[in-house]
SEVOLUM-735627 format. One record per residue: residue in three letters; chain; x, y, z of N, C-alpha, C, CB in turn. Coordinates in steps of 0.1 Angstrom, whole numbers. Glycine has a CB too. Example, Ala and Ser with C-alpha at 12.3 -4.5 7.8 and 13.67 -1.06 7.14 Angstrom:
BEGIN
resn,chain,n_u,n_v,n_w,ca_u,ca_v,ca_w,c_u,c_v,c_w,cb_u,cb_v,cb_w
ala,A,132,-57,78,123,-45,78,132,-33,78,113,-45,90
ser,A,128,-22,71,137,-11,71,129,0,79,141,-6,57
END
This chain:
BEGIN
resn,chain,n_u,n_v,n_w,ca_u,ca_v,ca_w,c_u,c_v,c_w,cb_u,cb_v,cb_w
met,A,230,-144,60,229,-132,68,240,-131,78,215,-133,76
gly,A,247,-120,79,259,-118,88,254,-118,102,266,-105,84
met,A,265,-119,111,262,-120,125,255,-108,130,275,-122,133
lys,A,260,-96,126,254,-83,130,239,-82,125,262,-71,126
ala,A,237,-85,113,224,-84,107,214,-94,114,224,-88,92
ala,A,219,-106,117,210,-115,125,207,-110,139,217,-129,126
arg,A,217,-103,145,214,-98,158,204,-86,157,228,-93,165
leu,A,205,-78,147,196,-67,146,181,-72,144,200,-58,134
val,A,181,-83,136,167,-89,134,162,-94,147,168,-101,124
ser,A,171,-101,155,167,-106,168,162,-95,177,178,-113,175
glu,A,169,-83,177,165,-72,185,151,-67,181,175,-61,184
ile,A,149,-66,168,136,-61,164,125,-70,168,135,-59,148
val,A,127,-84,167,117,-93,171,114,-93,186,122,-108,167
ile,A,125,-92,194,123,-91,209,115,-78,212,137,-91,216
leu,A,119,-67,207,112,-54,210,98,-54,205,120,-43,205
ser,A,95,-60,193,82,-60,188,72,-68,196,82,-66,174
ala,A,78,-79,203,69,-88,210,66,-83,224,75,-102,211
arg,A,73,-72,229,72,-68,243,62,-56,244,85,-64,248
thr,A,54,-56,255,45,-45,258,51,-36,269,32,-51,262
val,A,62,-40,275,69,-32,285,84,-31,280,68,-38,299
pro,A,90,-20,284,104,-18,280,113,-29,286,109,-4,285
ile,A,125,-31,279,135,-40,284,148,-32,286,137,-52,275
thr,A,155,-35,297,167,-27,300,178,-31,290,172,-29,314
ala,A,188,-22,288,199,-26,279,206,-38,285,209,-14,278
ala,A,207,-39,298,214,-51,304,206,-63,301,216,-49,319
gly,A,193,-63,302,184,-74,299,185,-78,284,170,-71,302
leu,A,185,-69,275,186,-72,261,200,-78,258,184,-59,252
ala,A,211,-72,264,224,-77,262,225,-92,267,234,-69,269
ala,A,219,-95,278,219,-108,283,212,-118,274,213,-109,297
arg,A,201,-114,269,193,-122,259,201,-126,247,180,-115,255
leu,A,209,-116,242,217,-117,230,231,-122,232,217,-104,222
glu,A,235,-123,245,249,-127,249,259,-117,242,251,-141,244
val,A,257,-104,244,266,-94,239,268,-84,250,261,-87,226
thr,A,276,-74,248,278,-63,258,268,-53,257,292,-57,257
gln,A,266,-45,268,256,-34,267,261,-23,256,254,-27,280
arg,A,274,-22,255,279,-12,245,275,-16,231,295,-12,246
thr,A,275,-30,228,271,-35,215,256,-32,213,273,-50,214
val,A,248,-33,224,234,-31,223,231,-16,219,227,-34,236
tyr,A,238,-7,226,236,7,223,241,11,209,244,16,233
arg,A,251,5,204,255,7,190,244,2,180,269,0,187
asp,A,239,-10,184,228,-15,175,216,-6,175,224,-29,180
leu,A,213,-1,186,201,8,187,203,20,178,198,13,201
gly,A,215,25,177,218,36,168,216,32,154,232,42,170
asp,A,220,20,150,219,15,137,204,13,133,226,2,135
leu,A,196,8,143,182,6,141,175,19,139,175,-2,152
ser,A,178,29,146,172,42,145,175,48,131,177,52,155
arg,A,187,46,126,191,51,113,184,44,102,206,50,110
met,A,180,31,105,172,23,95,157,27,95,174,8,98
gly,A,153,35,104,139,39,105,131,32,115,133,37,92
val,A,137,23,123,130,16,134,128,26,146,137,3,138
pro,A,116,29,150,114,39,161,117,34,175,99,44,160
val,A,130,33,178,135,28,191,134,40,201,149,23,190
val,A,128,37,212,127,47,223,135,42,235,112,50,226
thr,A,143,50,241,150,47,254,146,57,265,165,46,252
glu,A,142,51,276,139,60,288,147,56,299,123,58,291
ser,A,152,66,306,161,63,318,152,63,331,172,73,319
gly,A,158,59,342,151,59,355,143,46,357,142,71,355
pro,A,137,45,369,129,33,373,118,31,363,124,35,387
gly,A,116,19,359,105,16,349,109,19,335,93,23,353
gly,A,120,25,333,125,28,319,131,16,312,134,40,319
gly,A,137,19,301,143,9,293,141,11,278,137,-5,296
ile,A,142,1,270,142,2,255,128,-4,250,154,-5,249
ser,A,122,4,241,109,-1,236,108,5,222,97,3,245
leu,A,97,0,215,94,6,202,82,16,203,90,-6,192
leu,A,83,26,195,73,36,196,59,32,191,77,49,188
gly,A,49,34,199,35,32,195,32,17,191,31,41,184
ser,A,24,16,180,20,3,175,28,-1,163,5,2,173
trp,A,41,3,162,49,0,150,49,-15,148,63,6,152
thr,A,48,-18,135,48,-32,131,61,-35,124,36,-35,121
ser,A,67,-47,128,79,-51,122,77,-55,107,85,-62,130
pro,A,85,-50,98,84,-54,84,89,-68,82,92,-45,75
leu,A,96,-74,92,101,-87,91,90,-97,90,110,-91,103
ser,A,79,-95,97,68,-104,97,55,-98,93,67,-111,110
gly,A,54,-85,94,41,-78,92,31,-80,102,36,-82,78
met,A,35,-86,114,25,-89,124,24,-78,135,29,-103,131
thr,A,12,-76,139,10,-66,150,14,-73,163,-4,-62,151
arg,A,14,-65,174,18,-71,187,7,-81,192,19,-60,198
asp,A,-5,-79,189,-16,-88,192,-14,-101,185,-30,-83,190
glu,A,-10,-100,172,-7,-113,164,5,-120,170,-6,-109,150
leu,A,15,-113,173,27,-119,179,24,-126,192,38,-109,181
asp,A,16,-119,200,12,-125,213,4,-138,211,4,-115,221
ser,A,-5,-138,201,-13,-150,199,-5,-162,195,-24,-147,189
val,A,6,-159,187,15,-170,183,23,-175,195,24,-165,171
leu,A,28,-166,203,37,-170,214,29,-178,224,42,-157,220
ile,A,17,-175,227,9,-182,237,3,-195,232,-1,-173,244
gly,A,1,-196,219,-4,-208,213,-19,-207,211,-1,-220,222
gly,A,-24,-216,202,-38,-216,198,-48,-218,209,-40,-226,187
phe,A,-46,-227,218,-55,-230,228,-58,-218,237,-51,-242,237
ala,A,-46,-212,242,-48,-200,251,-53,-188,243,-34,-197,257
ala,A,-48,-186,231,-53,-175,223,-68,-175,221,-46,-175,209
ala,A,-74,-187,219,-88,-188,217,-95,-184,230,-92,-202,213
asp,A,-91,-189,242,-97,-185,254,-96,-170,257,-91,-193,266
leu,A,-85,-164,253,-83,-150,256,-89,-141,246,-68,-147,258
gly,A,-96,-146,236,-102,-138,226,-94,-133,214,-108,-126,232
tyr,A,-83,-141,212,-74,-137,201,-74,-147,189,-60,-135,206
ser,A,-85,-154,187,-86,-163,176,-84,-156,163,-99,-170,176
gly,A,-90,-145,161,-88,-137,148,-74,-133,146,-97,-125,148
glu,A,-67,-128,156,-53,-124,155,-44,-136,152,-49,-117,168
leu,A,-48,-147,158,-40,-159,155,-41,-164,141,-44,-171,165
ala,A,-54,-163,136,-56,-168,122,-48,-159,112,-71,-167,119
thr,A,-49,-146,114,-41,-137,105,-26,-139,106,-45,-122,107
ala,A,-22,-141,119,-7,-143,121,-3,-156,114,-4,-144,136
arg,A,-11,-166,115,-7,-179,108,-6,-177,93,-18,-190,111
glu,A,-16,-169,87,-15,-167,73,-3,-159,69,-28,-159,68
lys,A,1,-149,77,13,-142,74,26,-150,75,14,-130,83
ile,A,26,-159,85,38,-168,86,38,-178,75,37,-175,100
leu,A,27,-184,71,26,-194,61,29,-188,47,13,-200,60
ala,A,27,-175,46,30,-168,33,45,-167,31,24,-154,33
glu,A,53,-168,42,67,-167,42,75,-180,43,72,-157,53
thr,A,68,-191,46,75,-203,48,66,-215,44,79,-205,63
asp,A,72,-226,41,65,-238,37,65,-248,49,72,-245,25
ser,A,55,-247,58,55,-254,70,46,-267,69,49,-246,82
val,A,53,-278,72,46,-291,72,38,-293,85,55,-303,70
phe,A,44,-289,96,37,-291,109,24,-283,110,47,-288,120
ser,A,23,-272,103,11,-264,105,-2,-271,102,12,-251,96
ser,A,-1,-281,93,-13,-289,89,-12,-303,95,-14,-289,74
asp,A,-1,-308,100,1,-321,104,1,-323,119,13,-327,98
val,A,2,-312,127,3,-313,141,-8,-304,147,17,-308,146
leu,A,-16,-310,156,-27,-303,163,-25,-304,178,-40,-309,159
ile,A,-26,-292,185,-24,-292,199,-38,-291,205,-15,-280,204
asp,A,-42,-301,214,-55,-301,221,-52,-301,235,-63,-314,217
gly,A,-55,-289,242,-50,-287,256,-57,-295,267,-52,-273,258
pro,A,-70,-295,268,-76,-301,279,-74,-317,280,-91,-298,279
asp,A,-76,-322,292,-75,-337,294,-87,-343,286,-76,-340,309
trp,A,-86,-356,285,-96,-364,278,-109,-363,285,-92,-379,277
phe,A,-120,-361,278,-134,-361,282,-137,-351,293,-137,-375,287
arg,A,-129,-341,295,-132,-331,305,-138,-319,298,-119,-328,313
thr,A,-147,-313,305,-153,-301,300,-143,-289,299,-166,-296,308
his,A,-142,-283,288,-133,-272,287,-139,-259,293,-129,-269,272
glu,A,-132,-254,303,-137,-241,309,-132,-229,302,-134,-241,324
arg,A,-140,-219,301,-136,-207,294,-142,-195,302,-141,-206,279
pro,A,-136,-192,314,-142,-182,322,-142,-168,316,-133,-180,335
asp,A,-154,-161,318,-155,-148,312,-145,-138,318,-170,-143,315
glu,A,-141,-141,330,-132,-132,337,-118,-131,330,-130,-136,351
leu,A,-115,-140,321,-102,-140,315,-99,-127,308,-101,-151,305
ser,A,-109,-121,301,-107,-109,293,-103,-97,302,-119,-105,285
val,A,-109,-96,314,-106,-86,323,-91,-88,329,-116,-85,335
ile,A,-88,-100,332,-74,-103,337,-64,-100,326,-73,-118,341
ala,A,-67,-103,314,-57,-100,303,-56,-85,301,-62,-107,290
ala,A,-67,-78,302,-66,-63,301,-57,-57,312,-80,-57,302
ala,A,-59,-63,325,-51,-58,336,-36,-61,334,-55,-65,349
leu,A,-33,-73,329,-19,-76,326,-13,-67,315,-17,-91,322
arg,A,-21,-64,305,-15,-56,294,-14,-41,298,-24,-57,282
ser,A,-23,-36,307,-23,-22,310,-16,-19,324,-37,-17,311
his,A,-11,-30,330,-4,-29,343,-13,-23,354,9,-21,342
arg,A,-25,-28,354,-35,-24,364,-37,-35,375,-48,-21,357
gly,A,-42,-31,386,-46,-41,396,-60,-47,394,-45,-35,410
leu,A,-64,-56,402,-77,-63,401,-83,-63,415,-75,-77,395
arg,A,-97,-63,414,-105,-65,426,-116,-75,422,-110,-51,432
phe,A,-118,-85,430,-128,-95,427,-133,-103,439,-122,-105,417
asp,A,-144,-110,437,-149,-119,447,-143,-133,444,-165,-119,447
tyr,A,-139,-140,455,-133,-153,452,-140,-163,461,-118,-152,455
ala,A,-145,-174,455,-151,-185,463,-140,-194,468,-161,-193,454
ser,A,-140,-195,482,-131,-204,488,-138,-213,498,-119,-196,496
gly,A,-141,-225,494,-150,-234,502,-164,-228,502,-144,-235,517
ser,A,-169,-226,514,-183,-220,515,-182,-205,517,-190,-226,527
asp,A,-170,-199,517,-169,-185,519,-167,-178,505,-157,-181,528
cys,A,-171,-165,505,-169,-156,493,-160,-145,498,-182,-151,486
leu,A,-148,-144,494,-138,-134,499,-136,-123,489,-125,-141,503
ile,A,-134,-111,493,-131,-100,484,-115,-99,484,-137,-87,489
arg,A,-110,-99,472,-95,-98,471,-91,-87,461,-90,-112,465
thr,A,-81,-79,466,-75,-69,458,-60,-73,455,-75,-55,465
val,A,-56,-74,443,-43,-80,440,-36,-73,428,-45,-95,436
ile,A,-24,-75,427,-15,-72,416,-14,-84,407,-1,-66,420
pro,A,-20,-85,395,-18,-97,387,-4,-99,382,-28,-96,375
leu,A,1,-111,383,14,-114,379,15,-123,366,21,-121,390
gly,A,4,-130,363,4,-138,351,-7,-148,351,17,-146,350
leu,A,-10,-154,340,-20,-164,338,-13,-178,334,-30,-160,327
val,A,-18,-189,340,-13,-202,336,-26,-210,332,-5,-208,348
val,A,-25,-218,321,-35,-227,318,-29,-241,319,-41,-224,303
lys,A,-36,-250,326,-31,-263,328,-42,-273,326,-24,-265,343
ala,A,-41,-282,317,-52,-292,314,-65,-285,312,-52,-302,325
gly,A,-66,-274,305,-78,-267,302,-83,-258,314,-88,-277,299
arg,A,-76,-258,325,-80,-249,336,-71,-237,337,-81,-258,349
trp,A,-77,-226,340,-70,-213,341,-67,-210,355,-77,-202,333
tyr,A,-55,-205,358,-51,-200,371,-45,-186,370,-41,-210,378
leu,A,-48,-178,380,-42,-165,380,-31,-164,392,-53,-154,383
ala,A,-19,-161,388,-9,-158,398,-10,-143,401,6,-162,393
ala,A,-11,-140,414,-13,-126,418,-8,-124,432,-28,-122,417
gln,A,-6,-111,435,0,-108,448,-8,-97,455,15,-103,447
pro,A,-13,-99,467,-20,-89,475,-9,-78,478,-27,-94,488
pro,A,-13,-65,478,-3,-55,482,3,-58,495,-10,-41,482
gly,A,16,-59,495,24,-62,508,24,-76,511,18,-54,519
gly,A,18,-85,503,18,-99,506,27,-107,497,4,-104,505
arg,A,25,-120,497,32,-129,488,24,-134,477,38,-141,497
pro,A,30,-137,465,23,-142,454,15,-155,458,32,-146,442
arg,A,2,-155,452,-7,-167,455,-13,-171,441,-18,-163,465
thr,A,-19,-182,441,-26,-187,429,-41,-188,432,-20,-201,426
tyr,A,-48,-183,422,-63,-183,422,-69,-190,410,-68,-168,423
arg,A,-78,-199,413,-85,-206,402,-95,-196,395,-93,-219,407
val,A,-93,-193,383,-101,-183,376,-116,-186,376,-96,-181,362
ser,A,-119,-199,375,-134,-202,375,-141,-199,388,-135,-217,371
arg,A,-133,-196,399,-139,-193,411,-140,-178,414,-131,-199,423
ile,A,-136,-170,404,-135,-155,404,-148,-150,399,-123,-149,397
thr,A,-155,-140,406,-166,-133,401,-165,-119,404,-180,-139,407
glu,A,-174,-111,398,-174,-96,401,-161,-90,400,-180,-94,415
ile,A,-154,-93,389,-140,-88,387,-140,-74,381,-132,-98,379
arg,A,-131,-66,385,-130,-52,379,-115,-48,380,-140,-42,385
leu,A,-111,-39,371,-98,-33,372,-97,-24,384,-95,-25,359
his,A,-85,-23,390,-83,-16,402,-69,-10,402,-85,-25,415
phe,A,-67,1,408,-54,9,408,-52,15,394,-42,-1,412
val,A,-45,27,394,-42,33,382,-30,26,375,-38,48,384
ser,A,-21,21,384,-9,14,379,-4,5,390,3,24,375
ala,A,0,-7,385,5,-17,395,17,-24,389,-6,-28,397
ser,A,28,-25,397,41,-31,393,43,-44,400,52,-21,396
arg,A,47,-54,392,50,-67,397,63,-66,405,51,-78,386
pro,A,65,-75,415,77,-75,423,90,-77,414,77,-85,434
pro,A,100,-70,417,113,-72,409,118,-86,410,124,-62,413
gly,A,122,-92,399,127,-105,398,117,-116,398,135,-107,411
phe,A,104,-113,397,94,-124,396,94,-130,382,80,-118,399
his,A,94,-143,382,94,-151,369,82,-161,370,107,-158,367
leu,A,73,-160,361,61,-168,362,64,-183,361,51,-164,351
gly,A,73,-187,353,76,-201,351,82,-207,364,85,-203,340
asp,A,91,-199,370,97,-204,383,87,-205,394,109,-195,387
tyr,A,78,-195,395,68,-194,405,59,-206,404,60,-181,405
trp,A,54,-209,391,45,-220,389,51,-234,393,40,-220,375
ala,A,64,-235,389,71,-248,392,72,-250,407,85,-248,386
arg,A,75,-239,415,76,-240,429,63,-243,435,83,-228,435
ser,A,52,-236,431,39,-237,437,33,-251,435,30,-226,431
gln,A,36,-257,424,31,-271,422,37,-280,432,34,-275,408
ile,A,50,-279,434,57,-288,444,52,-285,458,72,-285,443
glu,A,50,-272,462,45,-268,475,31,-273,477,46,-253,477
phe,A,23,-272,467,9,-277,468,9,-292,470,1,-273,455
asp,A,17,-299,462,17,-314,463,22,-318,477,27,-320,453
arg,A,32,-311,483,36,-315,496,26,-311,507,49,-307,499
ala,A,18,-301,505,8,-296,514,-3,-306,515,3,-283,511
ile,A,-7,-312,504,-19,-321,505,-15,-336,509,-26,-321,491
arg,A,-2,-339,508,3,-352,512,6,-352,527,15,-357,504
ser,A,-4,-354,535,-3,-351,550,2,-363,558,-16,-347,555
ala,A,3,-375,551,7,-387,559,18,-395,551,-5,-396,561
thr,A,27,-400,558,38,-409,551,34,-423,553,52,-406,557
val,A,34,-430,541,29,-444,541,41,-453,537,17,-446,530
lys,A,43,-464,543,54,-473,540,48,-484,531,61,-479,552
leu,A,53,-486,519,47,-495,510,58,-505,505,41,-488,497
arg,A,54,-518,502,62,-527,496,56,-529,482,63,-541,504
val,A,64,-526,471,59,-526,458,67,-534,449,58,-511,452
pro,A,61,-544,441,69,-551,431,76,-542,422,60,-561,424
ser,A,88,-545,418,95,-536,409,88,-534,396,109,-542,407
asp,A,81,-544,391,74,-542,378,61,-535,380,71,-556,372
ser,A,58,-530,392,45,-522,394,49,-508,397,37,-528,405
leu,A,62,-504,396,66,-490,399,59,-480,389,81,-489,399
gly,A,58,-485,377,51,-476,367,37,-473,371,51,-482,353
asp,A,30,-484,377,16,-482,381,16,-472,393,10,-495,386
leu,A,26,-473,402,27,-464,413,28,-449,409,38,-468,423
arg,A,37,-447,399,39,-434,394,27,-428,387,51,-434,384
arg,A,19,-437,380,7,-432,374,-4,-429,384,2,-442,364
ala,A,-5,-438,395,-16,-436,405,-13,-425,414,-17,-449,413
val,A,0,-422,417,3,-412,427,14,-403,419,9,-417,440
pro,A,10,-395,410,20,-388,401,27,-377,409,13,-383,389
gly,A,38,-373,404,45,-361,409,59,-363,413,38,-356,422
arg,A,66,-352,414,81,-353,417,83,-360,431,87,-339,417
ile,A,74,-358,440,76,-364,454,76,-379,453,65,-359,463
thr,A,68,-385,444,68,-399,442,81,-404,436,56,-403,434
asp,A,85,-396,426,98,-400,419,109,-400,429,100,-390,407
glu,A,110,-390,437,121,-389,447,120,-400,457,120,-375,454
ala,A,108,-404,461,106,-415,471,111,-428,465,92,-416,476
ile,A,108,-430,452,112,-443,446,127,-443,444,105,-444,432
glu,A,133,-432,440,147,-432,438,155,-434,451,151,-418,433
ser,A,149,-430,463,156,-433,475,151,-445,483,154,-421,484
ala,A,143,-453,476,137,-465,483,148,-476,484,125,-470,475
ser,A,145,-485,494,154,-496,496,147,-509,490,157,-498,511
thr,A,156,-519,488,150,-532,483,150,-542,494,159,-537,471
ala,A,141,-551,493,140,-562,504,152,-570,504,127,-570,501
asp,A,158,-572,516,170,-580,518,182,-576,509,167,-595,514
gly,A,182,-563,505,193,-558,498,195,-563,484,206,-561,505
ala,A,184,-569,478,185,-575,465,184,-564,454,174,-586,463
ser,A,186,-568,442,185,-559,431,171,-554,429,191,-565,418
pro,A,169,-541,426,155,-536,424,148,-544,413,155,-522,421
ala,A,155,-549,403,149,-556,392,144,-570,396,159,-557,381
glu,A,149,-575,408,145,-588,412,135,-589,423,157,-596,416
glu,A,135,-579,432,127,-579,444,118,-567,445,136,-581,456
pro,A,107,-568,454,99,-556,457,108,-546,464,87,-560,465
ile,A,104,-533,463,111,-523,470,102,-517,481,116,-512,461
val,A,108,-512,491,101,-506,502,102,-491,501,106,-510,516
val,A,90,-484,500,90,-470,497,83,-463,508,82,-467,483
asp,A,89,-452,513,83,-443,523,77,-431,515,93,-438,534
leu,A,64,-431,513,58,-422,503,48,-413,510,51,-430,492
pro,A,50,-400,510,39,-391,514,27,-392,505,44,-376,514
met,A,15,-393,512,3,-395,504,-8,-386,510,-2,-409,504
glu,A,-19,-385,502,-31,-378,507,-38,-386,517,-40,-374,495
pro,A,-49,-380,524,-56,-387,534,-62,-400,530,-68,-378,539
leu,A,-67,-408,540,-71,-422,539,-79,-425,526,-78,-426,551
asp,A,-90,-419,524,-99,-422,513,-92,-421,500,-112,-414,513
val,A,-84,-410,498,-77,-408,485,-66,-418,484,-71,-394,485
ala,A,-59,-421,494,-48,-431,494,-53,-445,490,-41,-432,507
val,A,-65,-449,495,-71,-462,492,-74,-462,477,-83,-465,501
ser,A,-80,-451,472,-85,-451,458,-73,-452,449,-93,-439,455
gln,A,-61,-447,453,-49,-447,445,-42,-460,446,-39,-436,449
leu,A,-41,-466,458,-33,-478,459,-40,-490,454,-30,-480,474
ile,A,-53,-490,454,-61,-502,449,-58,-505,435,-75,-501,452
thr,A,-53,-495,427,-51,-497,413,-37,-503,410,-52,-484,406
ile,A,-29,-505,421,-15,-510,419,-14,-525,422,-5,-501,428
arg,A,-10,-532,412,-9,-547,413,2,-551,423,-7,-553,400
gly,A,-2,-559,433,8,-564,442,13,-555,453,20,-569,435
val,A,7,-543,455,12,-534,465,8,-539,479,6,-520,463
glu,A,17,-537,489,14,-540,503,16,-528,511,23,-552,507
val,A,7,-525,519,8,-514,529,15,-519,542,-5,-507,532
ile,A,27,-515,545,33,-519,557,28,-511,569,49,-518,556
ser,A,27,-498,567,21,-489,577,16,-477,570,32,-486,588
pro,A,6,-470,576,0,-473,589,-11,-484,588,-7,-460,595
leu,A,-14,-490,600,-23,-501,600,-37,-497,595,-24,-507,614
glu,A,-41,-485,598,-54,-480,594,-56,-481,579,-56,-466,599
leu,A,-46,-476,572,-46,-477,557,-46,-491,552,-35,-469,551
arg,A,-38,-500,558,-37,-514,554,-51,-520,556,-26,-521,563
thr,A,-58,-517,567,-71,-523,569,-81,-518,559,-75,-520,583
ala,A,-81,-505,557,-90,-499,548,-88,-504,533,-89,-484,548
leu,A,-76,-506,529,-73,-511,516,-78,-526,515,-58,-510,513
arg,A,-76,-534,525,-81,-548,525,-96,-548,524,-76,-555,537
glu,A,-103,-540,531,-117,-540,531,-123,-535,518,-123,-531,542
gln,A,-116,-525,512,-120,-521,498,-118,-532,488,-113,-508,494
ala,A,-107,-538,489,-105,-549,479,-115,-561,481,-90,-554,481
arg,A,-118,-564,494,-127,-575,497,-141,-571,492,-128,-577,512
his,A,-145,-558,494,-158,-554,489,-159,-554,474,-161,-539,494
thr,A,-149,-550,467,-148,-551,453,-149,-565,448,-135,-544,447
ala,A,-142,-574,454,-143,-588,450,-157,-594,452,-132,-596,458
glu,A,-163,-590,463,-177,-595,466,-187,-590,456,-181,-591,480
cys,A,-185,-577,452,-194,-572,442,-193,-578,428,-191,-557,440
asn,A,-181,-584,426,-179,-591,413,-180,-606,414,-165,-587,408
gly,A,-186,-611,425,-190,-625,426,-178,-634,430,-195,-630,414
leu,A,-168,-629,437,-156,-637,441,-156,-639,456,-143,-630,436
END
């Protein structure tokens, strides 16, 4: 396949998978070509019978007319979406049937070994898989560019929220909605805490430049920093650093270990290191640190005492 033919195929695939228009500049950036090349390609696609539509002005761009199906794969947009988000998410969002037919169409065109030898199982071990009924309404809002209004359980309160949905994230079997109150900043809502949800607004536009992946990465770091309200000074044997990372996971822990000092300036491979580590409140910190072999709390004294008492109690319960 020549370079131009491959690019035309890429353009058809990109446009087929989208439910909103893409600008010529955006398509050119994706393909690493000039906008002039994109416009020439669009003319070629139109002559080939591909129903390309271009609209100028705010909210405009390049799209495919109606529910046109690409002859490259024979897949509808729902089938393409189900493949792109994966089997676990497709099942929760009600696209199991579309995923099954998409898989059959793909397998009819290729000899895939991984399709039968690799299985993706999303939730953590032994945890109940949640499947909130509200997902279907949220998915409909995202597809139709509508707003949402719902009741949200926050602690002992039930709050009414009106938001512009920005995206869905599933992590370890749990669903989260990224959304923005009109005039506010994007926030994250646990979908299982949402009730009485309904579509709202005739049309809702996400803020320009919003990227779901970037937002989620930032929000995880911000959440981790917010709940780690106290800095703890620890002395940890170098061969227990893996235990520390497992007990207190996250980028903050990795950064603390990387900047830690060694006792007496010795090599980290030979001596314990001293780590200044932001941690959660006392009870959580004790439950995490007691699993780390050889850890010593230098400060605060309150945590050192609580850890000693927990270890003593555990030893007594086990006849020591």
